[in-house]
C-alpha positions as CSV (number, residue, x, y, z in Angstrom):
1,M,90.0,-121.5,10.8
2,T,89.4,-123.1,7.4
3,I,85.9,-123.6,5.8
4,D,86.3,-127.4,6.2
5,T,87.0,-127.1,9.9
6,T,84.0,-124.8,10.4
7,I,81.7,-127.2,8.5
8,Q,83.1,-130.1,10.6
9,Q,82.4,-128.2,13.8
10,D,78.8,-127.4,12.6
11,Y,78.2,-131.1,12.0
12,E,79.6,-131.9,15.4
13,R,77.3,-129.4,17.1
14,T,74.3,-130.7,15.1
15,L,75.0,-134.3,16.1
16,L,75.4,-133.2,19.7
17,K,72.0,-131.4,19.6
18,I,70.3,-134.4,18.1
19,A,71.9,-136.8,20.6
20,R,70.9,-134.7,23.6
21,V,67.2,-135.1,22.8
22,L,67.2,-138.7,21.8
23,P,66.3,-141.5,24.2
24,T,69.3,-143.6,25.3
25,S,68.4,-146.5,23.0
26,R,68.4,-144.2,20.0
27,V,71.7,-142.6,21.0
28,E,73.2,-146.1,21.2
29,Q,71.9,-146.7,17.6
30,L,73.4,-143.4,16.5
31,V,76.8,-144.4,18.0
32,D,76.5,-147.9,16.4
33,F,75.8,-146.3,13.0
34,A,78.8,-143.9,13.4
35,R,81.0,-146.9,14.2
36,F,79.7,-148.7,11.1
37,L,80.6,-145.7,9.0
38,E,84.0,-145.6,10.6
39,A,84.6,-149.3,9.9
40,Q,83.6,-148.7,6.2
41,I,86.3,-146.1,5.9
42,L,88.9,-148.4,7.4
43,S,87.7,-151.2,5.1
44,E,87.9,-149.0,2.0
45,E,91.4,-148.0,3.0
46,L,92.5,-151.6,3.4
47,I,91.0,-152.5,0.0
48,Q,92.9,-149.6,-1.7
49,E,96.1,-150.9,-0.2
50,E,95.7,-154.3,-1.7
51,S,95.9,-155.1,-5.4
52,A,93.1,-156.9,-7.1
53,A,95.5,-159.9,-7.6
54,E,96.3,-160.0,-3.9
55,V,92.7,-160.0,-2.9
56,E,91.8,-162.6,-5.5
57,A,94.7,-164.9,-4.3
58,D,93.6,-164.4,-0.7
59,N,90.0,-165.2,-1.5
60,A,91.1,-168.3,-3.4
61,Q,93.0,-169.5,-0.4
62,W,90.0,-169.1,1.9
63,D,87.7,-170.7,-0.6
64,A,90.0,-173.8,-0.9
65,L,90.3,-174.0,2.9
66,L,86.6,-173.7,3.6
67,A,85.7,-176.1,0.8
68,T,87.2,-179.1,2.7
69,D,85.0,-181.6,4.6
70,E,87.2,-181.0,7.6
71,A,86.5,-177.3,7.6
72,Q,82.8,-177.7,7.1
73,T,82.6,-180.2,10.0
74,L,84.5,-177.8,12.2
75,L,82.3,-174.9,11.3
76,E,79.2,-176.9,12.0
77,K,80.5,-177.9,15.4
78,L,81.4,-174.3,16.2
79,A,77.9,-173.1,15.2
80,D,76.3,-175.9,17.3
81,D,78.5,-175.0,20.3
82,A,77.6,-171.3,20.0
83,L,73.9,-172.0,19.7
84,A,74.0,-174.3,22.7
85,E,75.8,-171.6,24.8
86,H,73.2,-169.0,23.7
87,R,70.3,-171.3,24.5
88,A,71.8,-172.0,27.9
89,G,72.0,-168.3,28.7
90,R,75.7,-168.1,28.7
91,T,76.0,-165.3,26.1
92,R,75.6,-161.6,26.3
93,P,75.5,-158.7,23.9
94,M,78.7,-157.2,22.7
95,A,79.7,-153.9,24.3
96,F,82.1,-151.3,23.0
97,D,84.1,-148.5,24.5
98,H,84.2,-144.9,23.2
99,A,86.9,-145.9,20.7
100,G,84.8,-148.8,19.3
101,R,86.9,-151.5,21.0
102,I,85.0,-154.5,22.5
103,V,84.8,-154.4,26.3
104,P,83.3,-156.7,28.9
105,G,79.6,-156.3,28.8
């Protein structure tokens, strides 16, 4: 067993000990934070795969698309529809499975 593996296992044991004594709501926050950190890693990997020129070109395309009156009107309509659904009680919190995928809540 390598030192890195031993250290990793120590961290895992420490996290489990902490999670076992936390109230459920705090464990949910711990899991959400872990998912946040995981997403950051994926995001960083994606950024490293794209060149600065590719990112800039992609951003320019989005900026041009979102700057149109048609896009702004559509975004406002989508926001109004979402708020109306929320006010009517037809929304619910997002739920995730153990792998971080969205599941019915």
